[in-house]
N, C-alpha and C positions, 0 to 999 in steps of 0.2 A: 504493500500500500504506500509505504514511504516513497518508493521509486516512482510510482504512478503520479501521486500528487505533486511531489517535488519537481519531477522532470517535466510534467505538464505546465506547471507554473513557470519554470525556467524557459520553456518554449514561448509562453505568452509574453515573457519579458524581453524577448529578443529584439523587439522594436526599439528598446531603449539604448541598444548598442552593445559592443563586445566587452565593455568594462564592468558589466553588472555582475555582482556577486551577492547571493542571497544572505550570506552571513555578515554582510556589510551594508547596512541600510543607507549609509551615506552615498554609495554608488547608485542606488535606486533614486534617491532624492535629486542627485545631480543630473540624472537623465531625464527628469520630468521637465516639460516645456513651459506651459503657461500655468499661472496659479492665481488664487485669490486667498487673502488672509482676513479672517473675521475676528472681531472682538466678541467674547462670550460673557465674561463675568462682570465687567465694568457696567455701571459706576458703583456697584455694591462693594462694600469693604471686604477685605480678606478675612477669612474665618467666620463668615456669616452664611446661614442657610439660604438666605436670599440670593447670594452670589452663586452658590452651587445650583440652586433651582433654575436660575436664569441661564447659567452656562449649559446645563443639561437640556433645557428646552430649546435653546438656540441651536445647539449642536444637532439635536434630533431633527429640527426643521430643515436645516441646511443639508443634512444627510439625505432626508426624504426627497428634497428637491433635486439633489445631485444624481441619485440613483433611482431608477424605476423600480416599482414595487416587486415585480417578479424577476428582476435581473439576477444573474448568477455572479456571485462575488467570491473573491479569495480574501481571507483575513490572514495577515502575516503578523505574528506576535514575537517581539524580541524581549526576552526575560534575562536580565543580567544578574539575577540572583539576589544577594543581600542588598537591601535598599532601606534607607532610614524611614521611608514613608510606606514600606510594604507591610501594612497592618494585617491585611487579609490577602496574602500572596497567591492563593488558589482561586480567588473569586472569579477572575476572568475565565478560568478553565471550567468552573462549575456552570457558568452561564452558557458555555458552548458545548455542554454535554447533551447530545441529542442524536437519535438514530438518523435524523435528517441532515446531520452535519458530518461530512467526511473530515477527519482530523489526522494529522501526522505530527508527532513531536519527537525531537531528538536533540541530543547534547552537541553543542558546537562551540568553537572559540569565536565569539561575536565581537566585531569591531565596535568600539565606542565612537562617540562623535568627534570629528576632527575637521580642520580647515583644509582648503584646497592646497595650500602651500606646505602642509605638514608631511614629512617623510616617515616619521616614526608613528605607526598606527598601533594604538594600544588595543589588545584583544582580551576579553574576559570570558572564562568558561561559563556558559549559560545554556538556556533552552531556546530553540527556535521552533515555533509551532505554526503550521500551515493548515488552514481550514478552507473548505469549499462548501458553499451554501447559497441558497436563494435569499435575497434581501429580507423577504417577509418571514424567513425562518430564524432570524436573529433578534434577540432581545437587546437591540442597540441602545434603547433609552437607558437600560440598566448599566450597560457598558460605559456610556458617556457620564452617567451619574457617578460611577466608581472612579473614573478619571478625574472628574471635577472635585470629588471628595478628597483625593489623595493628599494634596498639600494644604487643605483647609481644615484638617483636624477631625474629619468625620469618617464614619465607616458605612459600608464596606469600601475598600480602596482598590484601585487598579493602577499599579506603578509601572507596568510594562508599556513598551511602545506598541501601539496597535494600529496597523495600517489596513485600509479597505481598498481593494482593487477590483474594478470591473473590467474583465478582459475584452469584452465585446466593444466597448466604447473607449477603452484605454483611460478611464477616469479613476482618480484616487481621492481618498479622504483620510485626513489624520487630525484628530483632536489631541493636542499635546498636553494641555492641562486646563485648569479653570479659566486661564486668560484667553485662550483662543484656539482656532483650528485653521487648517489649510485644505483647500481642494485644488486638485490638479487635473489638467487635460492636455491632450495634444492639439486640440482644436479650440480656438477662442469662442466659437459659436456655442460650445458646451458650457461656457462660463458666463456668457453675456446675460442670460436670463437671471442668473444668480446675483450678478453685480447690480442689476436693475431692481430686482425684488428685495434684496437685502442691503441696499445702499447704505443705510444708517448704521449697519454693523461693520462696515469696512474699516480696517485699521488705517487711520488717517495718515500716519507717518509714511505709509507705503502706497497711498492712494495714487499719486502721480505715476509711479512706476507701473502699477497694475493697470491703470487706464491707458497707458501707452501701448499696452499689448493689443488693444482693440483698434488702434489707428490703422 
């Protein structure tokens, strides 16, 4: 099963170029073409339930608008092990336990985040999990809630990096924490409706750069 899911995903990622390596999420991010970044938790204060509630709600709406209801998705989870915020380290895996979700998990030396000009890439022994599922078969609201909780002092938490990828349209979605999320696509048309519909949530400091993508 590992070979089937992993090899299929690697085939789907060929469009990103030859430098893609599943154990290094940086190579995937660098291959993505167009993006939008949204504010999720502001203006609510850190450590408040209001901030977590809004971040969860916004992420869910953006996710639903980005991916069609019956679309097939891959979920790629990077788990670096010990984390100061990992209060409930197995929560993400419990949410994805289902006979309708194909899952493969294996231990790997995972690359941590690094900049383009860095030569020494640090790797940590951790878990890489790949899931294949239809969008409506995921409890994504609970996943986003766990991510929003993680640095706000609430439980349950999800400290792992969780990427959603739709192979048919080459679209991606990543909520990094309570502050915000990113959506990616190879086509600006896939993002145009989102920037119009959710204009007030756009990260203002990057608005000019994002809007230039549509010129």
